[in-house]
C-alpha positions as CSV (number, residue, x, y, z in Angstrom):
1,M,-0.7,-0.1,-0.1
2,L,1.4,3.2,-1.0
3,K,2.4,5.2,2.3
4,E,0.1,8.4,3.1
5,A,1.7,12.3,3.0
6,R,5.2,11.1,1.7
7,P,7.6,13.7,0.6
8,T,7.5,14.6,-3.1
9,G,11.2,13.2,-3.4
10,Q,13.7,15.0,-5.5
11,M,12.2,15.3,-8.7
12,H,8.2,14.7,-9.3
13,D,8.2,12.0,-12.1
14,S,11.0,9.8,-10.6
15,W,9.1,10.4,-7.0
16,L,6.2,9.5,-8.4
17,L,7.4,6.2,-9.6
18,R,9.0,5.0,-7.2
19,E,5.8,5.1,-5.5
20,M,4.2,3.0,-8.3
21,L,6.4,0.6,-7.9
22,D,6.2,0.1,-4.1
23,D,9.4,1.7,-2.9
24,E,11.6,-1.3,-5.0
25,W,13.8,1.1,-6.7
26,S,15.7,4.0,-5.5
27,E,14.3,7.4,-7.0
28,A,18.2,7.9,-8.3
29,M,17.8,4.7,-9.9
30,L,15.0,5.0,-11.5
31,S,16.0,8.6,-12.4
32,G,19.3,7.3,-14.3
33,L,16.8,4.5,-15.8
34,A,15.4,6.8,-17.8
35,G,18.5,9.1,-18.7
36,G,18.9,10.8,-15.9
37,I,20.7,14.1,-17.3
38,G,20.8,15.7,-20.7
39,F,20.6,19.7,-22.1
40,M,18.2,21.0,-24.5
41,Y,18.7,25.1,-24.9
42,F,15.7,26.8,-26.9
43,V,14.8,30.7,-27.8
44,F,11.5,31.4,-29.0
45,E,11.1,34.3,-30.8
46,Y,7.4,35.5,-31.9
47,K,7.0,38.9,-34.0
48,G,5.3,41.7,-31.0
49,H,6.3,39.6,-28.4
50,T,9.5,39.5,-26.1
51,P,11.6,36.5,-26.8
52,T,11.1,33.6,-24.5
53,M,13.9,31.0,-23.2
54,T,13.8,26.9,-22.1
55,I,16.7,25.1,-20.7
56,V,15.9,21.5,-20.2
57,A,18.4,19.9,-18.0
58,R,17.1,16.2,-17.6
59,H,17.2,13.9,-20.3
60,H,15.4,14.9,-23.1
61,P,13.1,14.2,-25.4
62,A,12.9,10.3,-24.3
63,P,9.7,10.1,-22.5
64,F,10.9,9.8,-18.9
65,I,8.8,7.4,-17.4
66,P,8.5,4.9,-20.5
67,T,12.1,5.0,-20.5
68,A,12.7,4.0,-17.2
69,L,10.5,1.1,-17.3
70,Q,12.2,-0.1,-20.5
71,H,15.3,0.0,-19.3
72,A,14.2,-1.7,-16.0
73,N,12.7,-4.3,-17.7
74,I,9.0,-3.7,-16.2
75,A,6.4,-4.6,-18.5
76,H,4.3,-1.7,-19.2
77,E,1.8,-0.3,-21.9
78,V,1.4,3.3,-23.2
79,T,-2.1,3.8,-24.5
80,S,-3.8,7.2,-25.6
81,T,-7.3,7.8,-27.0
82,T,-9.4,11.0,-27.6
83,S,-12.6,9.0,-26.6
84,A,-13.4,9.9,-22.9
85,R,-16.0,7.0,-22.8
86,K,-12.7,4.7,-23.9
87,A,-10.9,6.2,-21.6
88,E,-13.1,6.1,-18.4
89,Q,-13.3,2.0,-19.0
90,Q,-9.7,1.5,-19.3
91,L,-9.0,3.5,-16.3
92,R,-11.8,1.5,-14.5
93,S,-10.4,-2.7,-15.6
94,A,-7.3,-1.6,-14.9
95,D,-5.6,-4.5,-12.7
96,G,-1.9,-3.0,-12.0
97,P,-0.5,0.3,-11.0
98,V,-1.5,3.1,-13.2
99,I,0.0,6.6,-14.1
100,C,-2.3,9.3,-16.0
101,L,-0.5,12.3,-18.2
102,L,-2.8,15.4,-17.3
103,G,-3.1,18.5,-19.2
104,K,-1.0,19.8,-22.1
105,E,1.9,19.6,-20.2
106,K,1.5,15.7,-19.6
107,H,1.7,16.1,-15.8
108,P,1.7,12.5,-14.5
109,V,-0.4,11.4,-11.6
110,G,-0.8,7.7,-10.2
111,V,-4.2,6.3,-10.1
112,L,-5.1,3.4,-7.5
113,G,-8.8,2.9,-8.2
114,V,-12.0,3.9,-9.2
115,D,-15.1,3.5,-7.0
116,G,-18.3,4.7,-8.7
117,D,-17.7,8.2,-9.3
118,A,-14.9,8.5,-7.7
119,V,-11.0,8.6,-8.2
120,T,-7.9,7.7,-5.5
121,V,-5.2,9.9,-7.2
122,H,-1.5,10.2,-6.0
123,N,0.0,13.1,-6.7
124,H,1.3,15.8,-4.1
125,G,-0.3,12.9,-1.5
126,T,-3.1,11.1,-1.6
127,N,-6.6,12.4,-2.3
128,V,-10.0,11.4,-3.6
129,Q,-11.8,13.7,-5.9
130,P,-15.0,13.4,-8.3
131,L,-14.2,11.0,-11.6
132,A,-15.5,14.0,-14.2
133,E,-13.4,16.2,-12.3
134,F,-10.5,14.2,-12.9
135,M,-11.5,13.0,-16.4
136,T,-11.6,17.3,-17.8
137,S,-7.8,17.1,-16.7
138,W,-6.7,14.3,-18.0
139,G,-8.7,14.7,-21.1
140,Q,-6.5,17.9,-22.0
141,G,-3.8,15.7,-22.5
142,K,-6.0,12.9,-25.0
143,H,-6.1,10.4,-22.1
144,E,-2.8,9.0,-22.6
145,M,-2.0,6.3,-19.7
146,I,0.9,4.2,-18.7
147,S,-0.3,0.8,-17.3
148,V,2.8,-0.7,-15.1
149,G,3.2,-4.6,-15.6
150,E,5.5,-7.0,-14.0
151,R,9.5,-6.9,-14.3
152,T,10.5,-9.9,-16.6
153,G,14.2,-9.1,-16.0
154,E,17.5,-7.2,-14.4
155,P,17.9,-3.9,-15.5
156,D,19.9,-2.7,-18.4
157,V,21.9,-0.3,-17.1
158,A,24.2,0.1,-19.3
159,A,21.9,1.3,-21.9
160,A,20.6,3.7,-20.1
161,V,24.1,5.0,-19.0
162,R,24.6,4.5,-23.0
163,M,21.8,6.6,-23.8
164,T,22.9,9.6,-22.0
165,C,26.4,9.5,-22.7
166,E,25.6,9.3,-26.9
167,H,22.5,12.1,-26.6
168,L,24.8,14.3,-24.8
169,T,28.0,14.0,-27.4
170,G,25.8,13.3,-30.4
171,P,23.0,13.8,-32.6
172,V,19.4,13.5,-30.6
173,L,16.7,14.5,-33.2
174,G,18.7,13.8,-36.3
175,N,18.0,16.8,-38.3
176,N,19.3,20.8,-37.9
177,F,17.6,21.0,-34.1
178,D,20.4,19.1,-32.6
179,V,22.6,22.4,-32.5
180,N,20.7,22.8,-29.3
181,F,21.0,19.6,-27.6
182,G,23.1,17.9,-25.3
183,F,27.1,19.5,-25.4
184,S,26.4,21.4,-28.8
185,G,24.0,23.3,-26.9
186,M,25.8,24.2,-23.8
187,R,28.5,25.7,-26.4
188,K,25.5,27.8,-27.8
189,L,24.1,29.0,-25.0
190,A,27.4,30.2,-23.6
191,E,27.9,31.8,-27.6
192,Q,24.5,33.3,-26.7
193,L,25.3,35.2,-23.3
194,R,28.5,36.2,-24.7
195,D,27.1,37.7,-27.5
196,K,26.2,41.7,-27.9
197,G,24.3,41.6,-31.2
198,K,20.5,40.9,-31.8
199,K,21.0,37.0,-31.2
200,G,22.6,37.6,-27.4
201,W,21.1,38.1,-24.1
202,A,22.0,41.4,-23.4
203,Q,19.6,42.9,-26.2
204,R,17.5,40.5,-26.1
205,W,16.1,40.7,-22.9
206,A,17.5,44.3,-22.5
207,G,14.8,45.7,-20.5
208,D,13.5,42.7,-18.5
209,P,16.7,40.9,-16.6
210,G,14.1,39.8,-14.2
211,F,12.9,37.4,-17.0
212,V,16.2,36.1,-17.1
213,R,16.6,35.4,-13.7
214,Q,13.4,33.7,-13.4
215,R,13.8,31.4,-16.0
216,L,17.2,30.5,-15.5
217,H,16.0,29.0,-12.0
218,D,12.9,27.7,-13.0
219,C,14.4,25.7,-16.1
220,L,17.4,24.5,-13.7
221,E,16.0,24.2,-10.2
222,V,12.5,23.3,-10.6
223,E,11.0,22.4,-14.2
224,Y,11.9,18.9,-15.9
225,T,14.2,19.1,-13.3
226,A,15.8,17.7,-9.9
227,K,18.1,20.6,-7.9
228,S,21.3,21.6,-9.8
229,A,20.0,20.6,-13.2
230,T,19.4,17.0,-11.9
231,R,23.3,15.9,-11.6
232,P,23.8,15.4,-8.2
233,L,20.4,12.9,-8.5
234,Y,22.7,11.5,-11.6
235,A,25.6,11.0,-9.0
236,E,23.4,9.3,-7.1
237,F,22.5,6.6,-9.6
238,L,26.1,6.7,-10.8
239,E,27.4,5.9,-7.2
240,E,24.6,3.1,-6.5
241,A,25.4,1.5,-9.6
242,G,29.2,1.4,-8.8
243,L,30.2,3.6,-12.2
244,P,32.9,6.6,-12.1
245,G,32.2,9.8,-12.7
246,A,29.6,10.9,-10.0
247,Q,32.4,13.5,-8.5
248,G,31.8,15.2,-11.8
249,F,28.4,15.5,-12.3
250,R,28.2,16.8,-8.3
251,K,30.7,19.5,-9.4
252,S,29.1,20.8,-12.4
253,G,25.7,20.6,-10.3
254,R,27.1,22.8,-8.2
255,L,28.1,25.4,-10.9
256,W,24.4,24.8,-12.7
257,S,22.9,26.4,-9.6
258,E,25.3,28.9,-9.8
259,I,23.8,30.1,-12.9
260,A,20.3,29.6,-11.8
261,E,20.8,32.3,-9.2
262,G,21.7,34.8,-12.4
263,G,24.3,37.7,-12.9
264,D,26.7,38.8,-15.5
265,Y,26.1,37.5,-18.4
266,D,30.2,37.2,-19.4
267,E,30.3,35.3,-15.6
268,L,27.2,32.8,-16.4
269,A,29.2,31.7,-20.1
270,Q,32.4,31.2,-18.5
271,K,30.6,28.9,-15.5
272,V,28.8,27.3,-18.4
273,D,31.7,26.3,-20.5
274,E,33.6,25.2,-16.9
275,A,30.3,22.9,-16.7
276,R,30.4,21.4,-19.8
277,S,34.2,20.9,-19.9
278,I,33.7,19.0,-16.4
279,E,30.6,16.6,-17.9
280,E,32.9,15.8,-21.2
281,R,35.4,14.5,-18.9
282,A,32.6,12.8,-17.0
283,V,30.9,11.7,-20.0
284,R,34.6,10.5,-21.4
285,Q,34.9,8.2,-18.2
286,L,31.9,6.3,-18.7
287,M,32.2,5.3,-21.8
288,S,35.7,4.0,-21.7
């Protein structure tokens, strides 16, 4: 039985998956099996609007929970339907742990059961809510659901680590957007921090430094990440798996937390370069 009023862990997705698997796995192990860390940097510019920026610090774009389950060798099925009636039937007939992805952001929550017109949901703690209310929030995400089955073998830690390293060092999507991913994305971020022209941060957000500080904090400490760009959590995974590189990722995590505080753009660029260099050495250790 899931425990009540648990702290929500270091990252929501890895915490929730650990809960749904009834604490059989550590949060660090599940996060590492999902790919652990990554890097994606994009600036979005629309005519008539202030540019916006996003950084994703955990492994991306592979779906976090299904990737963790795949590498953990846990049987699972991902389904989606635009039919609310069919989705409700699937939810009622589920005979094991179920994770539903809510809204456009695909926020994962656990579903412990449906009883009449009420559903028991595990999100930040466990609560019972009207099924109709739940279906409305779930429907915005096309009723996407992950049904979790039994473990079928030993976790494939090597495959998970290989995926992480390959996506930091090389192509992720196989198209022109790959320049925004991995170590290439870190280089692009540093270049644009230093750039004094129209592509540089000094001009893009000249009148709104508060936006930059807030976005750096949110992207590197809160949104789709654990603290310090998920690097310390990945270090825990490496230590649990008996692999090298943990010290390097702890060190780079401290730098990403300093970057998250904002400041002089040239100094931030230097810290991005330093974090990248440290992580490149750690990845070489893992790949050797």
